[in-house]
C-alpha angles and dihedrals in degrees: 000000000000091000096055098080094164091054092050092047094048093045090054091052092048105046096070093051091045093054090042092055089047088055091047091052089047097053096035090048095088090053098045144352113329136045144157100338096049092043093048092053091048092050093048086052090065093055094042089052088051091054093048094054104031101030132260094264090057092048091049086057089054095041112018122206092246092055092050091048093049091046090055092048092045093052091054090049090051091054094044093041091060091052093048091047092055090049092050089053093054103269137106121274107291093003094153093197087077095053100079126043096201107140092207111060093001098167097038092051093045093046092049095045093043093052092046093052093045093049090049089055091048094049093048091048096045094047092048093046094048090051091048090051091051094049089049097049090043095050096042092048095043091230093152108051129158092283092061101047 
């Protein structure tokens, strides 16, 4: 892809807004449509676009496999950790009323904080798993051989 300078420049320009839009969907998701799953897919698209234009080996330098695997596990731990935390505080699994101990607006603050943390875990997991799936298919199919890098 070294000969396609226009694609490389446009990709460098687009990756940051793609990830920024994914973060917007992530943090706006608890107020409207959207949330963790959609944001995770959008953020993963930025890394997949990078791999398509700059090559898989270059993208693995930017986002190594161990980082992606760790992010996927950490996202699941965030999701599960909120559920265990609510159970330890006397509620049911993912009972957001037990997340916050604010005496004024107890349920509202707990609901908002719980959903925000859960959606963060979902977004992180989905983004990491989408990149892992892409890495797996690209490596197995040999899509990015020496001639593409």
